[in-house]
C-alpha distance (Angstrom), angle and dihedral (degrees) to the residues before:
residue distance angle dihedral
M1 . . .
K2 3.76 . .
R3 3.93 88.2 .
Q4 3.91 89.6 51.5
S5 3.80 89.3 49.7
F6 3.66 92.7 50.0
I7 3.81 93.1 49.1
L8 3.94 90.0 50.7
L9 3.79 90.7 48.8
A10 3.80 90.5 49.7
L11 3.81 92.0 48.3
L12 3.76 94.4 41.7
P13 3.82 97.4 95.6
L14 3.87 90.3 48.8
L15 3.78 89.4 49.1
L16 3.76 93.5 49.2
A17 3.79 90.3 49.4
V18 3.71 93.1 52.2
Q19 3.85 92.1 45.2
A20 3.78 93.0 50.8
D21 3.87 91.0 34.7
R22 3.87 88.6 -141.5
Y23 3.82 113.9 -179.6
A24 3.77 119.6 -97.4
Y25 3.76 107.1 -82.7
G26 3.76 122.8 -149.7
S27 3.81 126.8 167.6
T28 3.63 136.0 -117.0
K29 3.78 91.4 -95.7
D30 3.84 89.5 63.8
C31 3.75 95.9 49.8
H32 3.79 133.5 70.4
I33 3.86 94.5 -118.0
S34 3.76 122.5 97.8
T35 3.83 113.3 -118.8
Q36 3.83 87.5 -133.8
A37 3.89 89.8 59.0
I38 3.75 90.9 50.3
I39 3.94 90.6 51.7
N40 3.79 91.5 45.4
M41 3.92 90.0 54.8
M42 3.75 94.3 45.3
D43 3.88 91.1 47.5
S44 3.76 90.7 46.7
L45 3.79 92.7 51.4
L46 3.89 92.0 50.5
A47 3.71 91.0 50.2
I48 3.77 99.5 54.2
P49 3.81 107.4 117.0
Y50 3.87 119.7 -116.9
C51 3.78 89.6 13.0
D52 3.82 134.9 115.5
I53 3.69 116.1 -161.9
H54 3.86 111.4 -151.0
H55 3.83 104.7 171.1
V56 3.83 137.7 10.5
M57 3.81 127.5 179.1
I58 3.80 128.5 172.2
M59 3.71 121.1 -167.1
Q60 3.74 131.8 -177.1
H61 3.71 129.6 178.0
G62 3.75 88.7 1.4
E63 3.78 93.3 -58.2
V64 3.87 130.8 110.2
V65 3.85 105.8 -121.6
A66 3.84 97.3 172.0
E67 3.69 140.5 1.6
M68 3.82 135.1 176.5
H69 3.78 129.7 -166.4
P70 3.86 108.5 -179.3
A71 3.84 110.2 -142.4
P72 2.94 132.8 -73.5
F73 3.76 84.2 34.7
R74 3.86 117.4 79.3
A75 3.83 135.4 -160.9
S76 3.82 93.2 -111.1
D77 3.80 96.7 52.7
K78 3.70 119.9 108.7
H79 3.77 119.5 -130.4
T80 3.84 132.2 -158.5
V81 3.74 106.8 -119.3
Y82 3.79 101.6 -164.8
S83 3.84 111.2 -157.5
A84 3.68 94.1 0.7
S85 3.73 79.3 84.0
K86 3.85 87.0 74.4
T87 3.78 92.3 72.3
F88 3.75 92.2 52.4
A89 3.77 89.6 50.7
S90 3.78 91.0 51.0
M91 3.88 91.4 55.0
A92 3.85 89.1 53.9
V93 3.75 87.6 53.2
G94 3.77 88.3 51.1
I95 3.71 92.9 52.6
A96 3.79 92.2 49.0
I97 3.85 87.8 52.8
D98 3.80 90.8 50.1
E99 3.85 89.3 52.6
G100 3.78 91.9 49.8
L101 3.56 94.7 -115.2
L102 3.89 95.8 124.6
H103 3.75 139.8 -5.3
L104 3.80 134.6 -134.9
D105 3.90 90.3 -116.4
D106 3.83 94.3 48.8
K107 3.85 109.2 125.7
V108 3.84 112.1 -113.0
V109 3.73 92.1 -136.5
S110 3.83 91.4 59.6
F111 3.76 90.7 71.7
F112 3.80 96.7 50.6
P113 3.82 109.6 46.3
D114 3.83 88.2 148.7
K115 3.74 95.5 53.0
V116 3.77 107.3 38.6
P117 3.94 118.5 105.9
D118 3.84 120.1 -99.1
T119 3.82 88.4 -107.1
I120 3.70 116.8 43.2
S121 3.80 115.8 -159.8
D122 3.75 122.6 -136.7
N123 3.79 90.7 -109.8
L124 3.81 92.8 52.6
A125 3.70 90.7 47.2
A126 3.70 91.3 51.3
M127 3.82 97.1 50.6
T128 3.88 115.9 113.8
V129 3.79 139.6 -165.1
R130 3.92 84.8 -105.9
D131 3.67 89.4 58.5
L132 3.80 92.3 54.1
L133 3.84 90.3 48.5
T134 3.76 93.7 51.8
M135 3.89 95.3 42.3
T136 3.80 90.0 -119.0
S137 3.85 96.6 120.1
G138 3.75 94.7 132.7
V139 3.90 89.7 -126.2
E140 3.82 113.5 123.0
P141 3.81 105.3 -123.3
D142 3.77 115.2 -101.0
W143 3.92 110.5 -174.8
S144 3.85 89.5 -177.1
I145 3.78 92.1 72.6
R146 3.72 94.3 83.9
D147 3.89 92.5 45.9
T148 3.79 98.8 51.3
S149 3.85 108.8 25.0
T150 3.86 130.9 69.5
D151 3.75 94.0 -164.5
W152 3.79 104.1 54.2
A153 3.71 99.7 174.2
K154 3.80 95.3 49.8
Y155 3.93 91.5 47.7
W156 3.81 90.6 48.1
L157 3.78 95.3 48.6
G158 3.71 88.7 50.9
K159 3.80 95.2 59.1
T160 3.82 121.5 100.9
V161 3.83 112.2 -92.7
A162 3.82 94.2 -142.3
D163 3.80 97.5 176.4
K164 3.79 131.3 50.5
P165 3.81 104.3 -100.7
G166 3.72 115.4 -103.9
T167 3.76 96.8 26.8
R168 3.86 106.8 86.7
F169 3.70 132.9 37.7
Q170 3.86 114.7 -132.9
Y171 3.77 114.7 164.5
D172 3.71 108.4 -131.0
S173 3.86 127.1 164.1
M174 3.71 89.0 -153.9
C175 3.71 91.3 67.7
T176 3.94 86.5 63.4
F177 3.78 90.0 45.7
M178 3.77 88.9 57.7
L179 3.80 88.6 49.1
S180 3.84 87.4 53.5
A181 3.86 90.4 50.6
I182 3.86 91.1 47.7
V183 3.86 90.7 52.9
Q184 3.71 89.5 49.5
R185 3.74 95.3 50.1
V186 3.80 93.9 48.3
T187 3.86 98.1 42.5
G188 3.88 101.6 31.9
R189 3.83 88.7 -128.4
T190 3.78 135.6 92.7
L191 3.68 116.8 -98.0
L192 3.81 90.2 -106.8
D193 3.79 93.3 49.6
Y194 3.80 92.4 51.4
L195 3.86 92.3 43.9
N196 3.78 91.3 50.1
E197 3.83 93.5 52.9
K198 3.84 96.2 41.5
L199 3.85 101.7 33.9
L200 3.84 122.2 -0.5
V201 3.70 99.9 48.3
P202 3.89 93.6 44.7
M203 3.79 85.2 51.3
Q204 3.76 89.9 46.4
C205 3.77 95.7 -124.3
K206 3.63 117.1 168.3
D207 3.85 130.1 -116.8
A208 3.72 103.2 -36.1
E209 3.77 115.6 -170.6
W210 3.76 132.3 -165.6
E211 3.86 132.2 -168.8
M212 3.78 121.5 -114.6
S213 3.73 132.7 -134.7
P214 3.84 116.7 -127.7
D215 3.82 89.5 -89.4
S216 3.69 96.3 50.6
I217 3.85 103.5 -96.8
N218 3.77 119.8 134.5
T219 3.86 106.9 -107.4
G220 3.77 92.5 -123.4
G221 3.76 101.3 -169.5
W222 3.89 93.3 59.2
G223 3.79 138.6 -4.5
L224 3.82 102.7 77.6
R225 3.77 113.8 137.5
V226 3.88 118.0 -165.3
D227 3.74 139.7 143.3
T228 3.85 127.5 -101.9
E229 3.78 94.5 -99.5
T230 3.77 91.5 55.5
M231 3.82 90.4 53.3
A232 3.79 88.9 50.3
K233 3.75 94.3 47.6
F234 3.73 89.6 49.5
G235 3.77 90.7 53.4
Q236 3.73 90.1 49.5
L237 3.75 91.9 52.6
L238 3.83 88.8 53.2
L239 3.75 90.2 48.3
N240 3.80 88.9 51.8
K241 3.83 90.2 50.7
G242 3.83 92.7 -115.6
N243 3.86 98.2 -41.3
W244 3.79 118.4 128.4
K245 3.90 113.9 -170.6
G246 3.78 92.1 -34.8
R247 3.81 96.1 -39.8
Q248 3.84 118.5 110.9
L249 3.85 100.5 -139.0
I250 3.97 91.5 168.5
S251 3.74 124.9 20.8
A252 3.78 111.6 -97.8
A253 3.80 89.4 -131.3
Y254 3.88 93.6 60.5
V255 3.88 93.6 44.5
E256 3.82 92.8 48.4
E257 3.80 91.4 48.2
A258 3.80 93.1 44.7
C259 3.79 92.2 50.2
S260 3.81 95.1 49.9
R261 3.73 131.7 87.3
L262 3.79 106.3 -89.9
N263 3.84 96.8 159.8
D264 3.85 140.8 2.4
G265 3.74 93.0 -92.2
G266 3.88 87.1 -124.6
A267 3.79 95.5 -63.2
D268 3.83 125.1 121.5
I269 3.70 111.1 -122.9
T270 3.86 91.0 -130.1
V271 3.88 88.1 64.9
P272 3.92 110.4 108.3
S273 3.78 106.5 -96.2
T274 3.81 115.1 -89.0
D275 3.81 132.3 151.3
G276 3.77 88.7 -101.0
N277 3.81 98.0 67.0
Q278 3.80 105.3 41.1
G279 3.72 95.8 105.7
Y280 3.93 143.5 -93.8
G281 3.73 136.0 -102.9
Y282 3.84 126.5 175.0
Q283 3.75 98.7 -30.3
V284 3.81 89.8 -42.2
W285 3.81 126.0 113.3
Q286 3.77 123.8 -139.3
S287 3.83 116.4 -129.5
K288 3.74 132.1 -139.6
W289 3.78 95.5 -112.0
P290 3.89 107.1 85.5
G291 3.81 110.3 -92.7
S292 3.71 96.1 2.1
F293 3.93 126.3 123.8
R294 3.75 138.7 171.4
A295 3.69 150.3 -163.4
D296 3.77 103.5 -116.9
G297 3.77 132.0 -165.0
A298 3.79 133.8 -176.2
F299 3.85 118.0 -85.0
G300 3.79 93.4 26.2
Q301 3.85 109.9 -53.2
Y302 3.77 111.1 154.6
S303 3.69 146.2 168.1
V304 3.79 103.8 -176.5
V305 3.82 120.8 -168.1
I306 3.84 120.2 -160.9
P307 3.80 107.8 -178.8
E308 3.76 93.0 -177.9
Y309 3.81 89.8 71.0
D310 3.78 98.9 26.5
L311 3.80 85.3 -115.9
V312 3.84 137.5 148.6
V313 3.87 121.3 -170.4
V314 3.77 121.9 -171.5
I315 3.73 120.9 -166.8
M316 3.87 124.2 173.7
G317 3.72 127.0 172.3
M318 3.83 144.1 101.4
T319 3.70 121.5 -69.8
V320 3.85 142.2 112.6
L321 3.82 89.0 -142.1
G322 3.89 93.7 75.2
H323 3.78 94.6 143.0
T324 3.82 88.3 56.9
E325 3.81 86.7 58.8
L326 3.86 89.7 51.9
A327 3.84 88.1 47.2
C328 3.76 88.0 61.6
I329 3.83 89.6 60.8
W330 3.81 93.6 49.8
N331 3.85 97.7 39.0
Q332 3.76 103.2 34.5
L333 3.78 110.5 21.3
L334 3.83 106.8 35.1
P335 3.88 97.0 51.8
G336 3.90 84.5 61.9
I337 3.85 93.4 59.1
Y338 3.89 116.3 103.5
T339 3.69 133.0 -175.6
G340 3.78 95.2 -127.2
P341 3.89 132.5 40.5
V342 3.77 118.9 -54.4
Q343 3.78 118.8 -128.0
H344 3.81 109.8 -107.6
D345 3.75 116.9 -121.1
A346 3.77 111.6 -169.1
E347 3.86 94.4 -163.6
L348 3.80 92.1 52.7
E349 3.76 87.8 47.7
K350 3.77 90.8 54.4
Q351 3.83 92.2 46.3
L352 3.77 90.5 51.8
N353 3.91 93.5 49.3
R354 3.80 87.0 50.4
L355 3.77 93.4 49.4
C356 3.85 92.9 48.8
N357 3.79 95.7 41.4
E358 3.82 97.5 44.7
A359 3.81 99.7 38.4
S360 3.83 113.7 128.1
L361 3.68 140.7 171.9
H362 3.76 117.2 -117.3
K363 3.82 112.9 -64.3
P364 3.86 119.4 -162.1
E365 3.81 110.2 -97.9
G366 3.83 123.7 -145.7
E367 3.80 139.1 68.6
A368 3.74 132.7 -26.6
T369 3.85 91.0 -123.9
G370 3.83 138.4 19.1
T371 3.84 141.5 179.0
G372 3.75 87.4 -86.5
K373 3.86 85.1 74.6
N374 3.78 86.2 86.4
V375 3.79 90.2 72.1
T376 3.71 97.6 34.0
S377 3.72 114.8 109.6
R378 3.71 86.3 38.2
R379 3.82 122.9 104.6
L380 3.67 118.1 -101.6
L381 3.89 108.1 -151.1
M382 3.79 110.9 -151.2
E383 3.74 128.8 -144.5
E384 3.87 116.7 -119.2
N385 3.87 105.7 -70.4
S386 3.79 140.8 169.4
Y387 3.80 91.4 -108.0
G388 3.74 91.1 62.4
L389 3.83 85.9 -128.4
Q390 3.86 107.3 163.6
W391 3.78 101.6 176.9
A392 3.71 143.5 -17.6
Q393 3.78 134.6 -159.8
V394 3.79 128.2 -164.3
D395 3.86 103.2 -152.3
G396 3.72 108.6 -178.2
D397 3.77 104.1 -71.8
T398 3.85 95.9 -8.8
L399 3.70 130.1 85.4
R400 3.82 115.9 -151.0
F401 3.78 120.6 -173.8
A402 3.87 139.8 159.5
C403 3.68 129.6 -149.1
K404 3.84 126.3 -168.8
G405 3.81 108.9 -85.2
R406 3.77 97.1 6.4
P407 3.81 133.3 95.3
V408 3.67 119.8 -99.3
E409 3.85 111.2 -90.0
A410 3.76 124.2 -142.8
I411 3.83 109.3 -170.6
P412 3.87 122.5 -176.1
L413 3.76 114.6 -134.6
G414 3.75 128.4 -149.4
Y415 3.85 118.8 -145.3
R416 3.76 103.9 -122.1
K417 3.77 89.8 -23.3
W418 3.82 135.7 74.5
T419 3.70 121.3 -96.3
Y420 3.77 120.8 -166.9
S421 3.88 131.6 -140.7
T422 3.75 141.2 154.6
I423 3.75 113.5 -109.3
K424 3.87 125.6 -141.2
G425 3.86 98.4 -139.6
Y426 3.82 136.9 35.1
P427 3.66 128.5 -73.5
P428 3.76 124.7 -116.3
Y429 3.82 114.5 -73.2
S430 3.81 130.5 -172.3
I431 3.85 94.0 -151.5
T432 3.86 115.4 80.9
A433 3.67 99.9 -171.9
K434 3.79 119.5 147.2
N435 3.73 112.8 -94.9
R436 3.87 89.3 18.3
M437 3.77 117.2 179.0
Q438 3.80 92.3 8.8
N439 3.69 114.9 142.2
L440 3.87 91.3 33.4
N441 3.76 118.4 117.3
H442 3.76 109.3 -108.4
D443 3.78 97.6 -125.1
F444 3.76 102.3 116.2
V445 3.72 114.0 163.2
A446 3.78 126.7 -156.3
G447 3.84 124.5 -151.0
A448 3.84 107.4 -160.4
S449 3.80 136.3 -176.5
Y450 3.84 133.5 174.1
A451 3.76 143.4 -179.4
W452 3.67 136.1 171.8
T453 3.79 104.2 -108.1
T454 3.87 92.7 -173.4
P455 3.81 128.4 10.6
S456 3.79 88.2 -96.1
T457 3.81 103.0 30.3
I458 3.84 125.5 75.5
E459 3.82 120.2 -168.8
I460 3.75 119.8 -157.1
R461 3.80 129.0 -171.3
I462 3.79 124.3 -165.3
H463 3.82 124.8 -177.9
Y464 3.82 120.5 -174.9
V465 3.76 94.9 -138.7
N466 3.75 101.8 -164.8
W467 3.69 93.1 47.1
I468 3.84 125.0 37.9
S469 3.83 113.4 -105.9
G470 3.74 136.7 77.3
T471 3.75 141.7 -171.4
A472 3.82 131.0 -135.1
F473 3.82 123.2 -158.6
L474 3.72 125.6 -167.1
F475 3.84 113.9 -174.0
D476 3.76 116.8 -165.9
F477 3.82 109.4 -167.5
D478 3.73 92.4 -175.6
K479 3.83 95.1 55.1
Q480 3.82 90.8 31.1
E481 3.77 85.9 -131.3
A482 3.80 135.4 132.9
I483 3.77 127.1 -157.0
V484 3.70 114.9 -157.7
R485 3.80 124.8 -174.1
D486 3.89 131.8 170.2
S487 3.67 114.5 -142.8
Y488 3.80 96.6 -113.0
P489 3.81 102.9 114.6
R490 3.80 94.5 -134.8
F491 3.82 93.3 55.0
E492 3.78 114.3 99.8
P493 3.88 119.9 -140.3
V494 3.82 115.7 -100.5
F495 3.81 118.7 -138.1
I496 3.70 112.1 -148.1
K497 3.81 127.4 -174.4
F498 3.76 117.1 -141.8
T499 3.80 141.3 -166.5
V500 3.85 120.1 -141.5
V501 3.83 108.8 -136.7
């Protein structure tokens, strides 16, 4: 029995690795990247102003060599990836092409005989699957479609096709939605179900979710929710030209074409070189480093592939300075890559481990209590405001609040630390599409921290760790004023007067 117990203990790490299907983990001493370069990149990412870094993963030669998940975010948390969803959608199209279910030159109208207008213009008749993939549909982007219509495909097909398809790049998430609708029509399954069977399950990716349109089509151009490792595996699949551990999941020809520069991405070639004007493929952006490309989502969601160095870098977070994040790869990480082995430095390895293990987003700084405690546990009635916040109550180390049309939330707070809880409602979201967040498991988790920054002012920070957004509250009991702000960088703070009752 003792021998059996010893064997089980010896095998436990292997069994856990198999159960969790974690990626192969090497160390910086096994790769061709200096530990100092990795430290420099991580430090630089954390120092970007107006930026919250949620997840970072660096892979070389198919192994994870470093990862960082600043608290309260955790490695296992899923994250919405905004327009990085488009690249996943593109690969589903590639698989359907491989299976002979559709072709790049198929006419878009041929898939929707029940939704096309009575009169089909020459430009609409000429539009192909390829035009959707390259964002050259000829349709002027209209981001209000998803906010007002319940039949997005019909509405979009009814718009004027002003340009000859294939001639002008115009970035439009509805192009990707139409690709999702096409995949669903030719396979009889949603984009996610099809991608799960053909790609994500064979790669042993976990529990991907994708938002739905009002008529139950995956949104395609946004709304995918995956963990960091799935983003890294996906980048590795593109790096390997569709091959996963000896199995060709997507034809190499499609992946290679998709990840190449097929048009200018809407940028004039005379514009100073940035990551935003390097060109576009089939829902894949070209990057500034020669030969590199990326899946790219709003607010800084990236899976960056650098074939020259057999490298994949995943960054996810919340910023409008996404190209500054990419610059940290080019300017800090890549100069530390060598063709031969890198001399191992045990002290730098320890420094990197501390940095990655102890990284945290800003926690409020101050005292555990303040004079405002005299009015805590009493309800703060809010003036009418754009948040729909009706009342709030700071009850010891718990924040309770109610917004119109939502259940009352009670969120435990950690003093100068993060405390986790599951919320009843939905976290803030910058997309206002009809049916938004539908088809997502309602398991949103808040990580919250507080401190009294002055005797009469309490600051509370909440991050929805398996989503993307967060909310900060500042209650000033002297002024009887609350300042509320979502973490989306473009969102302005809202000042709300309150009455203590």
